[in-house]
VEXDREN-2710 file (C-alpha; in Angstrom, 1 decimal):
% VEXDREN-2710
k/r/px/py/pz
1/MET/-9.1/-51.4/-13.6
2/THR/-7.3/-48.4/-15.1
3/GLU/-7.5/-48.4/-18.9
4/THR/-4.0/-48.7/-20.5
5/THR/-2.8/-45.9/-22.7
6/LYS/0.0/-46.4/-25.2
7/ILE/2.0/-43.7/-26.9
8/GLU/4.1/-44.7/-30.0
9/MET/6.6/-42.4/-31.6
10/ARG/7.8/-43.5/-35.1
11/ASP/10.6/-42.2/-37.3
12/ILE/11.0/-39.0/-35.3
13/CYS/13.6/-36.6/-36.7
14/VAL/14.6/-33.2/-35.4
15/GLU/17.2/-30.9/-36.8
16/PHE/18.8/-27.7/-35.4
17/PRO/21.2/-25.4/-37.3
18/GLY/24.1/-27.7/-38.1
19/VAL/22.9/-30.6/-35.9
20/LYS/20.7/-33.6/-36.6
21/ALA/19.5/-34.1/-33.0
22/LEU/17.2/-37.1/-33.7
23/GLN/17.3/-39.5/-36.7
24/ASP/14.5/-42.0/-37.3
25/VAL/13.8/-42.6/-33.6
26/ASP/11.1/-45.1/-32.5
27/PHE/10.0/-44.9/-28.9
28/THR/7.0/-46.5/-27.1
29/ILE/5.7/-46.0/-23.5
30/GLU/2.6/-47.5/-21.8
31/SER/0.8/-46.2/-18.8
32/GLY/1.5/-48.0/-15.6
33/HIS/5.2/-48.7/-16.6
34/VAL/8.4/-46.9/-15.6
35/THR/11.1/-46.9/-18.3
36/ALA/14.5/-45.3/-18.4
37/LEU/15.8/-43.2/-21.2
38/VAL/19.6/-43.1/-21.2
39/GLY/22.4/-41.8/-23.3
40/ALA/25.5/-39.6/-23.2
41/ASN/25.1/-35.8/-23.2
42/GLY/24.0/-34.8/-26.7
43/ALA/22.5/-38.2/-27.4
44/GLY/19.0/-36.7/-28.0
45/LYS/17.2/-37.7/-24.8
46/SER/15.9/-34.2/-23.9
47/THR/15.1/-33.5/-27.5
48/LEU/13.0/-36.6/-27.8
49/MET/11.1/-35.7/-24.6
50/LYS/10.5/-32.1/-25.8
51/VAL/8.9/-33.5/-28.9
52/LEU/6.6/-35.7/-26.7
53/SER/5.8/-32.7/-24.5
54/GLY/5.0/-30.5/-27.4
55/VAL/7.9/-28.1/-26.9
56/TYR/9.6/-28.8/-30.3
57/SER/7.0/-28.5/-33.0
58/HIS/9.4/-28.9/-36.0
59/TYR/9.7/-32.6/-35.8
60/THR/8.9/-35.0/-38.6
61/GLY/7.5/-38.5/-38.1
62/GLN/4.4/-40.0/-36.5
63/ILE/3.0/-40.0/-33.0
64/ARG/0.1/-42.3/-32.1
65/VAL/-2.0/-42.7/-28.9
66/ASN/-3.8/-46.1/-28.8
67/GLY/-3.3/-46.4/-32.5
68/GLN/-4.7/-42.9/-33.4
69/ASP/-2.5/-40.3/-35.0
70/VAL/-2.0/-37.1/-33.0
71/GLU/-0.1/-33.9/-33.6
72/LEU/2.0/-32.6/-30.6
73/ARG/2.9/-29.2/-31.9
74/ASN/2.5/-27.2/-28.7
75/PRO/2.6/-28.0/-24.9
76/ASN/-1.1/-27.7/-24.5
77/ALA/-1.7/-30.5/-27.0
78/ALA/0.6/-32.7/-24.9
79/LYS/-1.0/-31.7/-21.6
80/ASP/-4.4/-32.5/-23.1
81/LEU/-3.1/-36.1/-23.6
82/GLY/-1.9/-36.2/-20.0
83/VAL/1.8/-35.7/-20.7
84/GLU/3.6/-33.7/-18.0
85/THR/7.3/-32.9/-17.7
86/VAL/9.7/-32.0/-14.9
87/TYR/12.7/-30.5/-16.6
88/GLN/16.3/-30.5/-15.3
89/GLU/16.4/-26.7/-15.3
90/VAL/13.6/-26.2/-12.7
91/ASP/14.0/-22.4/-12.5
92/THR/12.6/-22.1/-16.1
93/ALA/9.4/-23.8/-14.9
94/LEU/8.8/-21.6/-11.8
95/VAL/8.0/-17.9/-11.1
96/SER/10.6/-16.9/-8.6
97/THR/8.6/-14.0/-7.1
98/LEU/5.5/-16.1/-6.4
99/THR/4.9/-18.4/-3.5
100/VAL/5.1/-22.2/-3.3
101/ALA/1.3/-22.4/-3.3
102/GLU/0.9/-20.1/-6.3
103/ASN/3.5/-22.0/-8.3
104/ILE/1.8/-25.4/-7.6
105/MET/-1.5/-23.9/-8.6
106/MET/-0.2/-22.0/-11.6
107/ASP/-2.8/-23.5/-14.0
108/TYR/-5.6/-22.4/-11.7
109/LEU/-4.1/-18.9/-11.5
110/VAL/-3.7/-18.6/-15.3
111/ARG/-7.3/-19.8/-15.9
112/GLY/-8.7/-17.4/-13.3
113/ILE/-6.9/-14.4/-14.6
114/GLY/-7.7/-15.2/-18.2
115/LYS/-11.4/-15.4/-17.4
116/LYS/-11.2/-12.3/-15.2
117/GLN/-12.4/-14.3/-12.2
118/PHE/-11.7/-13.6/-8.6
119/ILE/-8.7/-15.7/-7.3
120/ASN/-9.7/-18.0/-4.4
121/ARG/-6.6/-17.7/-2.2
122/LYS/-8.0/-20.1/0.4
123/HIS/-8.5/-22.7/-2.4
124/ILE/-4.9/-22.2/-3.6
125/ARG/-3.4/-22.6/-0.1
126/GLN/-5.6/-25.6/0.9
127/THR/-5.0/-27.5/-2.4
128/SER/-1.3/-26.9/-2.5
129/GLN/-1.0/-27.9/1.2
130/GLU/-2.9/-31.1/0.5
131/ILE/-0.7/-32.2/-2.4
132/LEU/2.5/-31.5/-0.5
133/LYS/1.1/-33.5/2.4
134/GLN/0.2/-36.3/0.1
135/LEU/3.7/-36.4/-1.3
136/GLY/5.3/-36.0/2.1
137/ILE/7.0/-32.8/1.2
138/GLU/7.7/-30.3/4.0
139/ILE/7.9/-26.8/2.4
140/PRO/6.0/-23.8/3.7
141/ILE/3.4/-23.0/1.1
142/ASN/3.7/-19.2/1.7
143/GLN/7.5/-19.2/1.0
144/ILE/8.7/-17.3/-2.0
145/ILE/10.3/-19.6/-4.6
146/ALA/13.4/-17.5/-4.9
147/LYS/14.3/-18.4/-1.3
148/LEU/14.1/-22.2/-1.8
149/SER/17.0/-24.5/-2.4
150/MET/17.3/-26.3/-5.7
151/ALA/16.0/-29.5/-4.1
152/GLN/12.9/-27.7/-2.8
153/LYS/12.3/-26.1/-6.2
154/GLN/12.4/-29.6/-7.8
155/MET/9.8/-30.9/-5.4
156/VAL/7.5/-28.0/-6.1
157/VAL/7.6/-28.7/-9.8
158/ILE/6.9/-32.4/-9.2
159/ALA/4.0/-31.5/-6.9
160/ARG/2.5/-29.4/-9.6
161/ALA/2.8/-32.2/-12.2
162/VAL/1.2/-34.7/-9.9
163/LEU/-1.6/-32.2/-9.1
164/ARG/-2.6/-32.2/-12.8
165/ARG/-3.3/-36.0/-12.6
166/CYS/-1.1/-36.8/-15.6
167/LYS/-1.1/-40.1/-17.5
168/PHE/2.5/-39.8/-18.4
169/LEU/5.2/-38.1/-16.3
170/ILE/8.6/-37.3/-17.8
171/LEU/11.3/-36.8/-15.2
172/ASP/14.5/-35.3/-16.7
173/GLU/17.4/-35.7/-14.2
174/PRO/15.0/-35.3/-11.3
175/THR/17.4/-36.5/-8.6
176/ALA/20.4/-34.3/-9.6
177/PRO/19.7/-31.7/-6.9
178/LEU/18.3/-34.1/-4.3
179/SER/19.8/-35.7/-1.2
180/SER/19.5/-39.5/-0.8
181/ALA/16.5/-39.1/1.5
182/GLU/14.8/-36.8/-0.9
183/THR/15.6/-39.2/-3.8
184/GLU/14.0/-42.1/-1.9
185/LYS/10.9/-39.9/-1.3
186/LEU/10.8/-39.2/-5.0
187/PHE/11.0/-43.0/-5.7
188/GLU/8.1/-43.6/-3.3
189/ILE/6.1/-41.0/-5.3
190/VAL/7.0/-42.7/-8.6
191/ARG/6.0/-46.1/-7.3
192/LYS/2.7/-44.7/-6.1
193/LEU/2.0/-43.1/-9.4
194/GLN/2.9/-46.3/-11.3
195/SER/0.4/-48.2/-9.1
196/GLU/-2.3/-45.7/-10.1
197/GLY/-1.6/-46.3/-13.8
198/VAL/0.7/-43.4/-14.6
199/GLY/3.5/-44.1/-17.1
200/VAL/6.9/-42.6/-16.1
201/ILE/9.9/-41.8/-18.3
202/PHE/13.0/-41.5/-16.1
203/ILE/16.1/-39.8/-17.4
204/SER/19.2/-40.0/-15.2
205/HIS/22.9/-40.2/-15.4
206/ARG/23.0/-41.9/-12.0
207/LEU/22.7/-45.4/-13.5
208/ASN/22.4/-47.3/-10.3
209/GLU/19.1/-45.5/-9.8
210/LEU/17.6/-47.1/-12.9
211/PHE/17.7/-50.6/-11.2
212/GLU/15.7/-49.2/-8.2
213/ILE/12.9/-47.6/-10.1
214/CYS/12.7/-48.7/-13.8
215/GLU/11.6/-51.9/-15.5
216/THR/13.1/-51.3/-18.9
217/MET/15.5/-48.9/-20.6
218/THR/16.0/-47.4/-24.1
219/VAL/19.4/-46.2/-25.0
220/LEU/20.1/-43.3/-27.4
221/ARG/23.5/-42.5/-29.0
222/ASP/24.1/-39.7/-31.4
223/GLY/20.4/-39.2/-32.1
224/ARG/19.7/-42.8/-32.8
225/ILE/18.1/-45.7/-30.8
226/ILE/20.8/-48.3/-29.8
227/GLU/18.6/-50.5/-27.6
228/ALA/14.8/-50.3/-27.2
229/ASN/12.9/-51.4/-24.1
230/LYS/15.7/-53.6/-22.8
231/PRO/14.7/-55.2/-19.5
232/LEU/16.8/-54.0/-16.5
233/THR/17.7/-57.4/-15.2
234/LYS/20.1/-58.3/-12.4
235/ASP/22.7/-59.6/-14.8
236/LEU/22.9/-56.2/-16.5
237/THR/25.8/-54.0/-15.1
238/THR/26.2/-50.3/-15.1
239/ASN/29.4/-50.7/-17.1
240/ALA/27.5/-52.5/-19.8
241/ILE/25.0/-49.6/-19.9
242/VAL/27.9/-47.1/-20.1
243/GLU/29.4/-49.0/-23.1
244/LEU/26.0/-48.9/-24.9
245/MET/25.8/-45.2/-24.2
246/LEU/29.4/-44.4/-25.4
247/GLY/29.8/-47.1/-28.0
248/ARG/33.2/-48.1/-26.5
249/ALA/34.8/-49.7/-23.5
250/PHE/34.9/-47.4/-20.5
251/ASN/37.8/-47.0/-18.1
252/GLU/37.1/-44.9/-15.0
253/ALA/40.7/-44.9/-13.6
254/LEU/42.1/-41.4/-13.3
255/ASP/45.8/-40.5/-13.7
256/ARG/46.4/-37.9/-11.0
257/SER/50.2/-38.0/-11.3
258/GLY/52.5/-35.2/-12.4
259/ARG/51.4/-32.7/-9.8
260/THR/53.6/-30.8/-7.3
261/ILE/51.9/-29.5/-4.1
262/GLY/53.3/-26.0/-3.5
263/GLU/52.6/-23.0/-1.3
264/VAL/49.3/-22.1/0.2
265/ILE/47.3/-20.1/-2.4
266/LEU/44.0/-19.6/-0.4
267/ARG/43.6/-19.5/3.3
268/ALA/40.4/-18.7/5.2
269/ASP/40.3/-18.1/9.0
270/GLY/37.0/-17.6/10.8
271/LEU/35.2/-16.8/7.5
272/THR/31.5/-16.2/8.2
273/GLU/28.8/-15.1/5.8
274/LYS/26.9/-12.2/7.3
275/THR/23.5/-14.0/7.4
276/GLY/25.0/-17.0/9.0
277/LEU/24.6/-19.5/6.1
278/VAL/28.4/-20.1/6.4
279/GLN/30.1/-20.0/9.8
280/ASP/33.6/-20.0/11.1
281/ILE/35.3/-21.5/8.1
282/ARG/39.0/-22.4/8.5
283/MET/40.6/-24.0/5.5
284/GLU/43.5/-23.7/3.1
285/VAL/44.3/-24.8/-0.4
286/ARG/47.8/-25.2/-1.9
287/ALA/49.1/-24.8/-5.5
288/GLY/48.6/-28.1/-7.3
289/GLU/46.2/-29.4/-4.7
290/ILE/42.6/-30.6/-5.2
291/VAL/40.6/-30.0/-2.0
292/GLY/37.1/-31.4/-1.7
293/ILE/34.1/-29.9/0.1
294/SER/31.8/-32.7/1.0
295/GLY/28.4/-32.7/2.4
296/LEU/24.7/-33.4/1.7
297/VAL/22.3/-31.1/-0.1
298/GLY/21.8/-28.1/2.1
299/ALA/25.0/-28.4/4.1
300/GLY/26.3/-25.0/2.9
301/LYS/28.7/-26.1/0.2
302/THR/27.3/-23.8/-2.4
303/GLU/27.0/-20.9/0.0
304/LEU/30.7/-21.5/1.0
305/CYS/31.8/-21.4/-2.7
306/LYS/29.8/-18.2/-3.3
307/THR/31.2/-16.6/-0.1
308/LEU/34.8/-17.4/-1.2
309/TYR/33.9/-15.8/-4.6
310/GLY/32.4/-12.6/-3.1
311/ALA/28.9/-13.4/-4.5
312/MET/27.4/-13.3/-1.0
313/GLY/28.9/-9.9/-0.2
314/GLU/31.7/-9.1/2.1
315/ALA/32.2/-11.8/4.8
316/ASN/33.5/-11.5/8.3
317/GLY/36.8/-13.2/9.2
318/THR/40.0/-13.4/7.2
319/LEU/40.6/-14.5/3.6
320/GLU/44.0/-14.5/2.0
321/ILE/44.8/-15.1/-1.6
322/ASN/48.5/-15.6/-2.6
323/GLY/49.5/-14.4/0.9
324/ARG/47.6/-11.1/0.7
325/PRO/44.5/-10.4/2.8
326/VAL/41.5/-9.6/0.6
327/LYS/38.0/-8.3/1.3
328/LEU/35.7/-9.5/-1.5
329/LYS/32.4/-7.6/-1.8
330/SER/31.6/-8.9/-5.4
331/PRO/32.6/-11.5/-8.0
332/LEU/34.4/-8.8/-9.9
333/GLN/36.8/-8.2/-7.0
334/ALA/37.2/-12.0/-6.7
335/VAL/38.2/-12.3/-10.4
336/LYS/40.7/-9.5/-10.0
337/ALA/42.1/-11.3/-6.9
338/GLY/42.6/-14.5/-8.9
339/LEU/39.5/-16.6/-8.3
340/ALA/37.3/-18.4/-10.8
341/LEU/33.9/-20.1/-10.0
342/ILE/32.2/-22.8/-12.0
343/PRO/28.7/-22.6/-10.4
344/GLU/26.2/-25.3/-9.6
345/GLU/23.4/-23.6/-11.7
346/ARG/25.3/-23.4/-15.0
347/ARG/22.3/-22.2/-17.1
348/LYS/21.5/-19.5/-14.6
349/GLU/24.9/-18.3/-13.5
350/GLY/27.5/-19.9/-15.7
351/ILE/26.5/-19.2/-19.3
352/ILE/24.4/-16.8/-21.3
353/ILE/21.7/-18.7/-23.1
354/GLY/21.1/-17.3/-26.6
355/GLU/24.7/-16.2/-27.1
356/SER/27.2/-18.2/-29.2
357/VAL/29.7/-20.7/-27.9
358/ALA/32.5/-18.3/-28.9
359/ASN/30.9/-15.4/-27.0
360/ASN/30.4/-17.5/-23.9
361/LEU/34.0/-18.8/-24.0
362/SER/35.4/-15.2/-24.1
363/MET/33.1/-13.8/-21.3
364/ALA/35.7/-14.2/-18.5
365/THR/38.6/-12.7/-20.5
366/ILE/36.9/-10.4/-23.0
367/ASP/39.5/-7.7/-22.3
368/LYS/42.1/-9.9/-24.1
369/TYR/40.1/-9.5/-27.3
370/THR/39.2/-5.8/-26.9
371/ARG/40.9/-3.1/-29.0
372/LEU/40.8/0.6/-29.4
373/PHE/37.4/2.3/-28.5
374/SER/36.3/-1.0/-26.8
375/PHE/35.8/-2.9/-30.1
376/VAL/36.1/-6.6/-29.8
377/ASP/38.4/-8.4/-32.3
378/ARG/36.0/-11.1/-33.3
379/LYS/38.5/-13.0/-35.4
380/GLN/40.9/-13.4/-32.5
381/GLU/37.9/-14.2/-30.2
382/VAL/36.8/-17.0/-32.5
383/GLU/40.3/-18.4/-33.0
384/ALA/40.8/-18.6/-29.2
385/ALA/37.3/-20.3/-29.0
386/LYS/38.4/-22.9/-31.5
387/LYS/41.4/-23.8/-29.4
388/LYS/39.3/-24.1/-26.2
389/ILE/36.7/-26.2/-28.0
390/ALA/39.5/-28.6/-29.0
391/ASP/41.2/-28.5/-25.6
392/VAL/38.0/-29.1/-23.6
393/LYS/36.4/-31.4/-26.1
394/ILE/33.2/-29.4/-26.6
395/LYS/30.9/-31.0/-29.1
396/THR/29.6/-28.2/-31.3
397/PRO/29.4/-27.9/-35.1
398/THR/30.8/-24.4/-35.0
399/PRO/32.0/-21.7/-32.6
400/TYR/29.0/-19.6/-33.8
401/GLN/26.5/-22.2/-32.6
402/SER/24.0/-20.8/-30.0
403/ILE/24.9/-22.4/-26.7
404/GLU/21.2/-23.2/-26.0
405/TYR/21.5/-26.1/-28.5
406/LEU/24.4/-27.8/-26.7
407/SER/23.8/-30.6/-24.3
408/GLY/24.1/-30.1/-20.5
409/GLY/27.6/-31.7/-20.5
410/ASN/28.9/-29.5/-23.3
411/GLN/27.4/-26.4/-21.7
412/GLN/29.3/-27.3/-18.5
413/LYS/32.5/-27.6/-20.6
414/VAL/32.0/-24.1/-21.9
415/THR/31.5/-22.9/-18.3
416/ILE/34.9/-24.3/-17.4
417/GLY/36.6/-23.4/-20.7
418/LYS/35.9/-19.7/-20.4
419/TRP/38.3/-19.5/-17.5
420/LEU/41.2/-21.5/-19.1
421/ASP/43.1/-18.4/-20.4
422/SER/42.3/-16.3/-17.4
423/ASP/44.8/-15.3/-14.7
424/ALA/43.0/-17.2/-12.0
425/SER/45.1/-19.1/-9.4
426/VAL/42.2/-20.6/-7.5
427/TYR/39.4/-22.6/-9.3
428/ILE/36.2/-23.3/-7.4
429/PHE/34.0/-26.1/-8.8
430/ASP/30.5/-26.3/-7.3
431/GLU/28.8/-29.6/-8.2
432/PRO/30.4/-29.5/-11.7
433/THR/29.2/-33.0/-12.8
434/LYS/25.5/-32.5/-11.9
435/GLY/23.3/-33.8/-14.7
436/ILE/26.1/-34.9/-17.1
437/ASP/27.0/-38.4/-18.3
438/VAL/29.9/-40.6/-17.2
439/GLY/32.0/-39.8/-20.4
440/ALA/31.6/-36.0/-19.8
441/LYS/32.4/-36.5/-16.1
442/GLN/35.7/-38.1/-17.1
443/ASP/36.5/-35.1/-19.3
444/VAL/35.7/-32.7/-16.5
445/TYR/37.9/-34.7/-14.1
446/LYS/40.8/-34.6/-16.5
447/LEU/40.4/-30.9/-17.0
448/ILE/40.6/-30.4/-13.2
449/ILE/43.7/-32.6/-12.8
450/GLU/45.4/-30.7/-15.6
451/LEU/44.6/-27.4/-13.9
452/ALA/46.3/-28.8/-10.7
453/ARG/49.3/-29.9/-12.8
454/ASN/49.6/-26.4/-14.0
455/GLY/49.9/-25.2/-10.4
456/LYS/46.4/-24.0/-9.8
457/ALA/44.6/-24.5/-6.5
458/VAL/41.4/-26.4/-6.9
459/ILE/38.3/-26.5/-4.6
460/TYR/35.9/-29.3/-5.6
461/SER/32.5/-29.1/-3.9
462/SER/30.2/-32.2/-4.3
463/SER/27.5/-34.1/-2.6
464/GLU/28.8/-37.3/-4.4
465/GLN/31.2/-38.9/-1.9
466/SER/32.5/-41.3/-4.6
467/GLU/33.7/-38.3/-6.6
468/ILE/35.4/-36.7/-3.6
469/LEU/37.3/-40.0/-2.9
470/GLN/38.3/-40.4/-6.5
471/LEU/39.6/-36.9/-7.3
472/THR/40.7/-35.0/-4.2
473/ASP/43.8/-34.9/-2.0
474/ARG/42.1/-33.6/1.2
475/VAL/38.5/-33.0/2.1
476/TYR/36.5/-30.8/4.4
477/VAL/33.2/-32.2/5.5
478/MET/30.4/-29.7/6.0
479/TYR/27.2/-29.8/8.0
480/GLY/24.9/-27.0/8.9
481/GLY/27.0/-24.3/7.3
482/LYS/30.2/-25.4/9.3
483/ILE/33.2/-27.6/8.6
484/GLN/32.7/-30.7/10.8
485/LYS/36.0/-32.4/9.9
486/GLU/39.1/-32.4/7.8
487/PHE/40.6/-35.6/6.3
488/LYS/43.3/-36.7/4.0
489/THR/41.3/-38.3/1.3
490/ALA/43.5/-41.5/1.3
491/ASP/42.6/-42.0/5.0
492/VAL/38.8/-41.7/4.8
493/THR/36.0/-44.0/3.7
494/GLU/32.7/-43.1/2.0
495/GLU/30.9/-44.2/5.2
496/GLN/33.0/-41.8/7.3
497/LEU/32.2/-38.9/4.9
498/LEU/28.5/-39.7/5.1
499/LEU/28.6/-40.0/8.9
500/TYR/30.1/-36.5/9.4
501/SER/27.9/-35.1/6.6
502/THR/24.9/-36.0/8.7
503/GLY/26.4/-34.3/11.8
504/GLY/27.5/-37.5/13.4
505/GLU/30.7/-38.3/15.3
506/LEU/32.8/-41.4/15.0
507/VAL/32.9/-43.6/18.1
508/LYS/36.5/-43.7/19.4
END
């Protein structure tokens, strides 16, 4: 029988400049159990887990393992206790120029290089192939990481954590980039690990998932524990969890009135990305209209968004913006043509980590604050940032706060807010609610509706069919890089969207 290991965190406090991220938090996890850690963006979930994983060394309070005091002031100390983490931002955990096998076997590589030993490439390939096979993951071990999808990258990080034979596995929004089939595969892995005595801490804003995989949950709000180890019983609803997270009643109804659908702003005819990732796209979007791009992970939604934005280079076919044919070879040309993109990978492509909130909010329109000899009028820049912070409801103590200290949801609001005073007429949203809580989602939805009310054309790409049905006027369903079907949203069901997303056809 596997010996039980118990980790107790007591009176944990963490502060950042101007922010008390955690205040007197108590948290307990035992091996062999799966527990959920939930809360709104900025509640302190990731901060607490970074204390447990040794990333944040400036905490106060006590951490005990089986009653013995321990200090977790660096990641190696946490790893020595068997604590492994799969973070939401998987790119930060991977070396993009190395292969799948080399990334899975990173610890072996580092030890070998550090001791100036010969690297056994055969061992690297065999071991990585075995762990992928064990987990049921089909990814070529010799593929370069940079060429993988977000879902594939996530599975590589999970495989590496499992290979280390951890006692505790922290999964921070692990299903955000995964399809339903990949999510179920992950759940199979979690259940297997639990049966082998591994304790799993599961962080997710997809609350329905908690009931499938977790036994208990702990709720954080504003850096404090609201509920500890609450059993996830059948009589507990997702709405009840949301109210615990937000501290108020939650109404998910959206007011989409007050919009006038006008002339066609964007029209694509036969648009084809040159490597074939996106093929023969025929679509149009009108002023005041919200048009959905639906499909599963890997359907080509992100590639279509980037093709429209010029980020994939000049495409074949025809693209018209405001009635004028355009050939977009770069994002700069797209911006000049009146397009704005809120990308899926916000930390990699949407914001500049290390810069202030104010600097990030002015990125897309820096020319408006630039004076003689290219000097930036910082006072005007900050005043404009303050207005955007209020309009978009960004939670930050000051415009000067480094954006790295903001929650994922607030970083996403900055990614959107930087475009609000631009001259864009077409806004492209690619998975804008990935990894953010239900309250922040509602704020994003309201921002999008307000853009449409102001006559902007909106493209909303999402693998969440429920979001498409709730928010859009029309929807194009993608499969294999092509548009399979177009629907008026009011005339389609979630089942129909899913059917066409898998390449199926309705029986007439």
